[in-house]
C-alpha positions as MATLAB code, in Angstrom:
seq = 'MIEITGARLALRELQLDDVDAVLAIDGDEEATRHLSFEPRTREQVEAIVERSIASARVDPRTEYATAVALGGNLIGFARLALDPHSPRGATIGFALRPDAWGQGYGVETVHLLAALAFRRLDLHRIWGARAPLNEVSGRTMERAGFIREGTIREHVHVRGNWRDSVVYGLLDHEWKSPIGFPS';
ca = [
     -10.355   32.721   -3.523;
     -13.728   31.593   -2.634;
     -16.068   33.313   -0.421;
     -19.874   33.543   -1.258;
     -22.303   35.072    1.546;
     -25.745   34.040    1.460;
     -28.855   35.380    4.079;
     -27.255   33.589    7.091;
     -24.280   31.393    5.875;
     -21.021   31.856    3.972;
     -18.619   29.532    1.947;
     -15.009   30.243    2.472;
     -11.741   28.468    1.735;
     -11.119   25.842    4.865;
      -8.187   26.768    7.033;
      -5.687   24.737    9.195;
      -7.601   26.012   12.119;
     -10.870   24.512   11.033;
      -9.276   21.019   11.833;
     -11.298   20.626   15.111;
     -14.691   21.917   13.727;
     -14.518   19.328   10.784;
     -13.584   16.788   13.514;
     -16.960   17.449   14.983;
     -18.794   16.428   11.833;
     -16.454   13.871   10.350;
     -15.725   12.153   13.689;
     -19.225   12.003   15.153;
     -21.189    9.037   14.537;
     -24.563   10.633   14.030;
     -23.244   13.143   11.576;
     -21.913   10.489    9.345;
     -24.459    8.055    9.798;
     -25.889    8.610    6.070;
     -22.489    9.762    4.505;
     -20.200    7.468    2.277;
     -17.534    6.953    5.272;
     -17.542    6.068    8.916;
     -16.420    8.439   11.439;
     -12.924    9.554   11.182;
      -9.729   10.273   13.477;
      -8.358   13.549   13.884;
      -5.467   12.563   11.655;
      -7.576   11.617    8.816;
      -9.455   14.971    9.058;
      -6.042   17.125    9.272;
      -4.947   15.279    6.164;
      -8.436   16.054    4.402;
      -8.044   19.689    5.422;
      -4.439   20.063    4.352;
      -5.553   18.260    1.061;
      -8.253   20.805    0.588;
      -6.009   23.682    1.098;
      -3.501   22.398   -1.449;
      -6.447   21.774   -4.048;
      -7.304   25.341   -3.706;
      -3.610   26.402   -5.357;
      -3.894   23.978   -8.243;
      -4.336   25.645  -11.600;
      -6.662   24.844  -13.111;
      -8.868   24.364   -9.806;
     -10.970   21.120  -10.050;
     -11.892   20.954   -6.390;
     -13.747   23.446   -4.108;
     -13.758   22.088   -0.294;
     -15.395   25.041    1.560;
     -16.341   25.687    5.158;
     -20.009   26.430    5.667;
     -19.557   29.489    8.378;
     -22.523   31.022   10.386;
     -21.026   34.131   12.021;
     -17.544   33.030   11.525;
     -17.987   29.753   12.866;
     -17.625   26.593   11.027;
     -21.158   24.400   11.277;
     -20.347   22.273    8.143;
     -18.566   21.696    5.020;
     -19.392   21.843    1.208;
     -17.545   20.531   -1.839;
     -17.905   20.939   -5.622;
     -15.655   18.558   -7.578;
     -15.571   19.240  -11.371;
     -16.318   15.984  -13.394;
     -14.009   15.004  -15.941;
     -16.519   13.191  -17.710;
     -19.215   15.929  -18.184;
     -17.831   19.318  -19.501;
     -19.071   22.033  -17.152;
     -20.206   19.504  -14.921;
     -19.947   18.899  -11.076;
     -20.461   17.031   -8.168;
     -21.918   18.350   -4.893;
     -21.692   17.122   -1.286;
     -22.292   18.930    2.263;
     -22.532   18.202    5.493;
     -23.560   19.952    8.718;
     -22.916   19.388   12.480;
     -25.971   17.467   14.285;
     -26.996   20.660   16.424;
     -27.215   22.710   12.876;
     -29.575   20.446   11.572;
     -33.512   21.419   11.064;
     -32.782   25.241   10.499;
     -32.832   25.403    7.012;
     -28.915   25.888    6.527;
     -28.886   22.602    4.502;
     -31.307   24.345    1.680;
     -28.969   27.572    2.096;
     -25.679   25.538    1.674;
     -26.925   23.944   -1.556;
     -27.835   27.494   -2.896;
     -24.331   28.845   -2.075;
     -22.822   25.786   -3.887;
     -25.152   26.445   -6.872;
     -24.054   30.262   -6.925;
     -20.523   28.939   -6.959;
     -21.214   26.573   -9.556;
     -23.236   28.697  -12.344;
     -22.378   32.192  -11.238;
     -18.753   31.910  -10.466;
     -17.691   28.801  -12.323;
     -20.378   28.984  -15.333;
     -21.302   25.651  -15.268;
     -24.072   23.786  -16.867;
     -25.063   20.706  -14.497;
     -24.412   19.711  -10.809;
     -25.515   16.750   -9.257;
     -25.341   15.120   -5.776;
     -26.285   11.852   -4.182;
     -27.551   10.781   -0.902;
     -28.113    7.406    1.093;
     -31.498    6.035    0.656;
     -32.560    6.342    4.293;
     -31.545   10.027    4.443;
     -34.804   11.377    2.950;
     -34.125   14.834    4.371;
     -31.182   15.154    2.283;
     -33.443   14.535   -0.544;
     -36.012   17.317    0.785;
     -33.416   19.700    1.136;
     -32.018   19.158   -2.547;
     -35.545   19.321   -3.800;
     -36.414   22.709   -1.849;
     -33.158   24.134   -3.449;
     -34.706   23.229   -6.819;
     -32.790   19.753   -7.744;
     -34.502   17.175   -9.691;
     -34.669   13.367   -8.748;
     -32.914   11.553  -11.477;
     -32.571    7.992  -10.032;
     -30.981    5.468   -8.125;
     -27.120    4.236   -8.497;
     -27.544    0.589   -7.128;
     -24.679   -0.329   -4.755;
     -23.021    2.633   -5.480;
     -20.859    3.386   -2.240;
     -19.332    0.485    0.053;
     -19.393    1.837    3.571;
     -19.745    0.040    7.063;
     -19.024   -3.159    5.419;
     -22.044   -3.237    3.180;
     -22.708   -2.069   -0.477;
     -25.448    1.050   -0.451;
     -27.328    2.453   -3.159;
     -27.153    6.487   -3.757;
     -30.243    8.492   -5.019;
     -29.170   11.138   -7.389;
     -30.441   14.684   -7.794;
     -29.423   16.819  -10.492;
     -29.668   20.710  -11.291;
     -29.192   22.756  -14.314;
     -28.041   26.198  -14.900;
     -31.291   27.398  -16.468;
     -33.471   25.651  -13.891;
     -31.997   27.354  -10.970;
     -33.446   30.265   -9.155;
     -31.598   32.100   -6.867;
     -32.784   33.227   -3.754;
     -33.469   36.950   -3.209;
     -30.190   38.503   -1.781;
     -28.061   35.666   -3.002;
     -25.005   37.119   -4.932;
     -25.374   37.626   -8.728;
];
């Protein structure tokens, strides 16, 4: 069971009653503008939440799809997936509701994912990618300590076009836990 608390936010397991809150992100054109998928339907989001709940029961667990909660309310979601091609490595991703943007919640979410990776799972390396036009996401990852590593050309097919991904990585010995984060 995952529950990691930061200064303002917490990562917790997704629950069936989170579907509407996840749909507020996954179904929103603005929120998904830079993501690797187009806005999703309620049925698609229900299936994703159900799959995420089921993945929490798999042993060994390879995926951690979590709610990003502020005062108990879901304002985003975050995912860490172990990389079968990289021992002690994982990919991360996150999305927040547009009304939560610009308040530092992205940086805190990335730090919570790093705490999960490095403190709970004893991973060595995590990495994430962003759309080239999503420079805010790049600044978010850099503020959390990630290093820009390069570009994967025509990595994602979305909205009928191939799109590059700009990749950022963080190693366990590079991460500096913010004051007050879980140890």
